[in-house]
C-alpha positions as MATLAB code, in Angstrom:
seq = 'MVTFTVYVLHSEKFNKIYIGFTSDLEKRLISHNELGKKGWTIKFRPWKVIHTEEFESKKEAMNREKYLKTGAGREFIRSLIPKETP';
ca = [
       0.000    0.000    0.000;
       1.258    3.461   -0.910;
       1.593    5.954    1.912;
       2.083    9.678    1.563;
       4.535   11.638    3.656;
       4.164   15.299    4.499;
       7.625   16.655    5.153;
       9.234   19.842    6.359;
      12.721   20.801    5.251;
      14.934   23.405    6.864;
      17.904   25.195    5.367;
      20.085   26.210    8.306;
      22.358   28.243    6.057;
      19.505   30.478    4.851;
      16.976   29.896    7.687;
      14.292   28.857    5.191;
      11.605   26.199    5.478;
       9.923   24.156    2.764;
       6.752   22.109    3.170;
       5.716   19.382    0.750;
       4.334   15.876    0.396;
       5.458   12.810   -1.522;
       5.028    9.068   -1.833;
       8.845    8.588   -1.859;
      10.597   10.803    0.678;
      14.093    9.470    0.035;
      13.886   10.183   -3.707;
      12.295   13.591   -3.094;
      15.038   14.644   -0.667;
      17.709   13.697   -3.204;
      15.853   15.825   -5.749;
      15.779   18.831   -3.396;
      19.443   18.515   -2.399;
      21.218   17.158   -5.471;
      19.320   16.393   -8.671;
      16.904   19.289   -9.071;
      17.998   21.843  -11.674;
      15.179   24.357  -11.295;
      12.753   25.561   -8.671;
      12.791   27.468   -5.424;
      14.563   24.849   -3.294;
      17.775   24.716   -5.350;
      18.700   28.232   -4.156;
      18.753   27.294   -0.477;
      20.631   23.983   -0.346;
      21.450   21.993    1.723;
      18.095   20.911    3.192;
      17.549   18.823    6.299;
      14.307   17.001    7.143;
      13.028   18.357   10.455;
       9.520   16.840   10.522;
       7.501   14.117    8.799;
       3.954   12.778    9.076;
       2.537    9.763    7.219;
      -0.949    9.452    5.719;
      -2.833    6.682    3.971;
      -4.436    8.933    1.372;
      -3.148   11.666   -0.898;
      -6.099   13.861    0.113;
      -5.178   13.648    3.822;
      -1.565   14.512    3.016;
      -2.604   17.465    0.852;
      -4.886   18.782    3.605;
      -2.110   18.552    6.205;
       0.382   20.226    3.869;
      -2.125   23.031    3.282;
      -2.582   23.477    7.046;
       1.168   23.572    7.699;
       1.419   26.431    5.199;
      -0.983   28.568    7.264;
       0.200   30.980    9.952;
      -0.593   28.490   12.730;
       1.132   25.687   10.853;
       4.249   27.758   10.252;
       4.299   28.704   13.935;
       4.291   24.983   14.796;
       7.117   24.359   12.303;
       9.235   27.216   13.614;
       8.849   25.729   17.116;
      10.653   22.602   15.828;
      13.769   24.542   14.841;
      16.269   24.819   17.703;
      16.985   28.403   18.668;
      20.588   29.501   18.538;
      22.009   30.470   21.901;
      24.153   33.623   21.974;
];
């Protein structure tokens, strides 16, 4: 059975986050970090996975991805990123 993974990437170097979903996280991460030749994520490499959630349906994954892109969702994501100590 195919599962769908909602994932959150963080670029420490640029302090950027990226939210997406896929049915093959390993292949998608390679695309974001190495293979991709165009798109927003190539500008902010390297990316590190900081959060994942699995769903049985594409619709559930899409709904969760949409939520994580809201203000409340982004607040939750930012809470996952360790704060630098001075």
